[in-house]
N, C-alpha and C positions, 0 to 999 in steps of 0.2 A: 516796814519789811525787804529784804535785799535779794535781788535776784539774781542768777546767772545763766544766761542760755548758751547753750552748743548745738551747734550746725552742723551737720557731717552729711554726705552724700549717700545713698544705699547703692545696693545693687541692681535696683529696679530703677534707674535712672530718675531717682526723686529725692526729697532731703526731706532726712527725719530731725526732729528737733526734739532738744531734751532740756527743759527748764527746771532748776533747780531754784526754790523761794525758798529763803528765811525768815520765818515769823520769831522772834524771840530765841528760845532755845531750840526748835523745831525745823525740820524740813520740811517740804514740800516737793516730791518729784512729778512732774507731766511730762508726757512722751505725745508726741505727733509727728505727722507727715504732711508734707506739704505735697499741692498736685504735681504731677510730670510736666516737664517741658514741652513745650511746643518743638518737635525737633523739624520738620517742615515747614516752620511759619504758622501763618494762620489755619484752620483747616480747611476754609475755603479761600485761600489765598490763590495766588496766581500760579504757584510751581504744584498746586495739589489740582486745581481746575486742569491742569496740562496734563497729569497723570492719567483724573479720570477721565479725560475725552480721550486720550489714547488705547487708554483699557477698552474703550466703548469702541472705535474706530475698529480697533484689532478684533473684538470680538465678533462684531458684523461682518469684516473682511472674512474670518475662516469659518462663518457660517455660511456663507454667500459661497465662498472658494468650494467648502465641500459640495454645495448644492451644483455648481458649477463642473465638480467630476477634475478637482485640482489636489485631489489626496496625494501624500506622499511628494510634495516639493514639485507635483508636475504642474505644468501649464494647465489650465483650465480652456474650456471650451471658447475659442476666439468669438463667436457669436454674441456670448453673454458677458465680453470682458469688461464693456464699458463702466465707467468713465476712467478703469486703467488698463496701461497695457498688460498685455500676458505675464512679460518679464518681473510686472510687479507684483503680478497675482502670485508668480513662483515664488519672488522674494519673500510675499507675505506667507504662504503657506508652509515654507522651509522654515521661519519661524518659530510658526505654529507646532512644527516636528519637535521643537524644543523647550515647549513650555515650563516643563518639571526642571528643566537644566537651568536657565537664564536666570531666575529670580534666584536660585542658589548661589551661581556664580558672582552676579549683581550684589547680592549681600555680603557674600565674603569680600568682595572688595569693599564695599561699605564699612565693614566690620573695624573697631580697632585691632582687633586684633585675632585671628583664626580658633585660638585655643577659646578665648573669651566667648565666641560665636557657638563654638562645639559646646562648651559648657551648658550655656543656656538652652541648645538644642536637646542634650541629653538629662535634664535634668525636670524635674518636676514642678518648679516654681512655686513652692511655697511661700508667701508672702512673708511671715512673720519671718521666716529663715533669713530670706535675702534681704531684707530692711536689717536684722541683727548683723547681717554680714560688712565686712568693713573692703570686699573687692566691689570694684566699678561693674558697671554697666558693660555690656558685651559694644556699646558704641562709645567708651571712652568714659574718663573722669568727668567730664562737662558735656553731655549727649546734645545739649542744646546749642553748642558750636563746632559746627560739622563744615569742613572744608565745601567749596562747591563742587569737587568731583564725586567725593563721597555723597555729599547730600544730593545728586541727581541720579547717581548707581544706584541708591536706597530707593527715589523718586522710580526709576523704569523698574526697578526688580517690583515694586509693588504693580506698576503698570502692566507687566508682565503678567504676576500672579493673580491679578484681578480681572485680566483681560480673559484667563481660563473660566473664571467663575461665570464671568457674565456671558460666554460662548455657553457654557452651559445652560443658564438661565433661559439664556433667548431658544436654546433648542428644546428646552421642556415646555416652554411655552408654546414654542410651535407645534408640538404632539400634542397638548391639551387641547388647540385653537382645531387642530385637525381633526381630534376625536370630536370636539363637539361638533365640527360640521358633518361629519359623516351621521351621526345620530340624528340631528337636526335639534332647533330650537326647541320645540314644544316637547318633544319626548324628552330632550336631554333636563327640560326643568322638572318636568313628570317625577323623571328619575332620579332628581336630585332630593326633589321632595318627599318621595318615597324612600329612597337608600341613602342618606347624604354623607353615610360613614362611606359607603362603598363607592359611589359616584362622585362628589366632590372632594374630601378629606384629599385623596392621593394627589391629583392635579394641585390641591391647595398649599398641603403641606410641601411637594415638592418644588414649587414657584418659590413660596415663602422664607424655606430655607434658604434656597440659592441666592435668594435677596438679601438675606442676612448677613452673609461674607460680603456681598459688595457695600453693605451698609457698615460693618464694624472698618473696613480696610478705606474707607472712604471719611466716614465723620468721624472715627473712632481710632485716626491712626496715630497718633503720638503711643498712646498705650499699647496699643495692638502691635506697635511693632517694637516696644522696648520688651514688651511681656511674653507675646507669642511668637511673630514673625519668623525667628530663627529655627524653633523647634518644625513649623508648618513647612517650610522652605527644605529643610533635611529630609524630614518623611517623604515630601514629595520627591525628592533628587533619588533618597535611598531606594523607593518603589521603582522610581524608571530605571534606577542602574541594576536592582536584581533583574527587574522584567526583562531587560537587556541583556543582561548577560547569561538569562535561561533562552533566551529566542537564539544568539550566538551559537551556543553549545548545541540546541535543536538544528539550526540550520546548517551544521557541519556533518550531520547525519546521526547524530548520537540520541539516548535516550535520557531522560530525567527520570531517575531514582523516585520512588515514593517516600523514601528518606531525604533525601535533597528538597524534592517539591516539599514536605511537611517543614523542613529545618525555615527553607524561606516564608513560608507562612507565618510561622512564629517569628522570624526576625521581622518582618513587614507591623505585624501588631505590636513588638515592643518598641521600635521606632515611633509609634503612633501611640503610646501612653503618654510621652511629653505634652504633647499635642491637647489631649484631651483635659490632664489635669490644669496646662495653663489658660486655655481656653475658658475654662470652669470658674479659674479664681480672676480672670478677667472681668467675667460677670458678676459676681458676689463682692471682689474688693477693690477692683479700679473703676470700673462703669458706675455704681452706684452714686459716685460723688459728683458724676461727669452727667449722664441723660439716662432718662430710663427705657427711653428707646435702643439706646446702645446693650442696656443690660437683657430688655426681653433678647435681642438679635444675637447676642452672645449665649444665652441661654439654650435657643432653638438649635444654635449649631452645638453646645454641648450634647444636645438629646440626639442629633443627629451620630455623632463620634458614639456615643454611649451605645446607641444602636448598631453602629458598623464593629465596633470592637465584642458585641453581643453575639452579634451572626455570625460571627469569624470563630470567635470560640464554641459556640453551640451547634453551629451548623459544618461551617467549611472543616475545622481541624477537625472534628471527630470523624468526617467522611475520609479525609485524609489519614487519619489515625486505624481507621476500617480498612482501606484499601491495603495500606502498607503490611497489616495481621494477615488480610487475605493471602496476600502474595507468600508472606513468610509460611505459611501455613502450605501453599501450595509446592514449593520449594522444597 
């Protein structure tokens, strides 16, 4: 038997192998894909540990800063500032004001090209279509060979993005603990046994789905960065930009027409669609070859995303449409 092997990179940062085997006068074709390269070194390597630790410290600082009254970049009450001086708290809270901006800016710096980044952020990420494409990934032809500046830009982007998710996780855990403290241990156990869906499920799901994002971005970062991260940061940056534009318009004393309000809501859902599809394909196409826990976490993330867009199209957009229709009738 004679065999020829063709190996080429794909648009997902992976390597696709095509083997052509000849036995006698017949040919057999075999296709396969190799695992994605480790972009940032070992998942539990030094750089990744630094990124996760930075996320945890930022999240804890933002939660404590909010409790100390340091919103809006203002210094908190000096009596509760230890161990950091007020100016350090002010800097940390100012960084918190740009949670949706910094990951996108740093990701753009780490990308091989802005067009490649936008292409990944705005497409559905269908794996078999991208593997058949000859285009490079948004990190370049060889995603495993990143320069020092691009490497740390991506690590910082991950750190800021993950910190916002950790902050949300801490806040949700605090709310669950405070609710349990108010109700009491005994009544809480009895209510949980009598109505587990009403008493236990909201806190369990709220905490676990937030924890799933932290797990995916910490332990499955190579596939997450290649497949999902551009779509996620673009979606959050776009949401922030639209919200800021609306706030700027309202601060000038103008009113927001129902048509513009509804158009902004539709725009928010449109750039959210690639996040839904890419996280889903991350769960069913990338992670089954890596780890079952990552697959479960990505599926939990997908479930929440589907619930979010379902609520938008079933409740929020119809309400805006009714408001627009009623105003047109009144006019």
